[in-house]
SEFI-692017 format. One line per 10 residues: number of its first residue (from 1); for each residue x, y negated, z negated of C-alpha. Coordinates in nm, 3 decimals, decimal comma. Each point is the difference from the previous one (the first is absolute). Layout:
BEGIN
NUM = X:Y:Z ~ ...
//
This chain:
BEGIN
1 = 8,915:-10,393:-12,386 ~ 0,058:0,343:0,079 ~ 0,349:0,157:0,043 ~ 0,009:-0,003:0,372 ~ -0,079:-0,374:-0,020 ~ 0,289:-0,047:-0,227 ~ 0,237:0,181:0,239 ~ -0,113:-0,182:0,296 ~ 0,046:-0,321:-0,195 ~ 0,347:0,072:-0,103
11 = 0,087:0,081:0,386 ~ -0,174:-0,287:0,166 ~ 0,318:-0,217:-0,031 ~ 0,233:0,251:0,142 ~ 0,124:-0,030:0,351 ~ -0,289:0,116:0,254 ~ 0,056:0,311:0,222 ~ -0,163:-0,184:0,291 ~ -0,255:-0,249:0,104 ~ -0,280:0,009:0,243
21 = -0,258:-0,249:0,126 ~ -0,229:0,046:-0,314 ~ 0,209:0,166:-0,258 ~ 0,330:-0,005:-0,191 ~ 0,116:0,350:-0,054 ~ 0,165:0,105:-0,323 ~ 0,117:0,347:-0,174 ~ -0,069:0,069:-0,373 ~ 0,067:0,292:-0,219 ~ -0,353:0,166:0,099
31 = -0,018:-0,101:0,374 ~ -0,021:-0,261:0,255 ~ -0,208:-0,310:-0,032 ~ -0,122:-0,247:0,228 ~ -0,054:-0,375:-0,103 ~ -0,253:-0,164:0,181 ~ 0,116:-0,343:0,166 ~ -0,342:-0,155:0,046 ~ -0,334:0,089:-0,191 ~ -0,171:0,164:0,280
41 = -0,161:0,321:0,079 ~ 0,225:0,240:0,219 ~ -0,115:0,326:0,146 ~ 0,138:0,314:-0,113 ~ 0,120:0,100:0,337 ~ 0,196:-0,336:0,032 ~ 0,186:0,056:-0,346 ~ 0,123:0,320:0,122 ~ 0,076:-0,124:0,311 ~ 0,214:-0,305:-0,157
51 = 0,164:0,270:-0,209 ~ 0,117:0,191:0,312 ~ 0,130:-0,309:0,130 ~ 0,275:-0,001:-0,266 ~ 0,053:0,398:-0,001 ~ -0,237:0,077:-0,292 ~ -0,252:0,271:0,090 ~ -0,264:-0,040:-0,281 ~ -0,287:0,182:0,171 ~ -0,015:0,282:-0,242
61 = 0,081:-0,181:-0,306 ~ -0,250:-0,080:-0,282 ~ -0,066:-0,364:-0,047 ~ -0,129:-0,220:-0,264 ~ -0,098:-0,371:-0,004 ~ 0,116:-0,253:-0,262 ~ -0,047:-0,371:-0,095 ~ 0,284:-0,111:-0,191 ~ 0,052:-0,368:-0,105 ~ -0,219:-0,098:0,305
71 = 0,216:0,216:0,246 ~ -0,189:0,272:0,209 ~ 0,218:0,334:0,018 ~ -0,038:0,353:0,134 ~ 0,201:0,248:-0,155 ~ 0,076:0,324:0,207 ~ 0,111:0,311:-0,197 ~ 0,019:0,393:0,064
//
């Protein structure tokens, strides 16, 4: 497990900063991450639109996809 995954894993039990139809949103030391609620493919535009729904403009952020202990996660960072 790399450093990013360890940081995400340690933050996943913190209080979320928001929730949308498909994600639970968290903040961590390296950025913002979205935890998928269901194991389905979500189009990129839908992800960004859902983030805007809770006042997060992540359209210009870098993103990485992870699977940590069976959970799908997208990490957004600058």
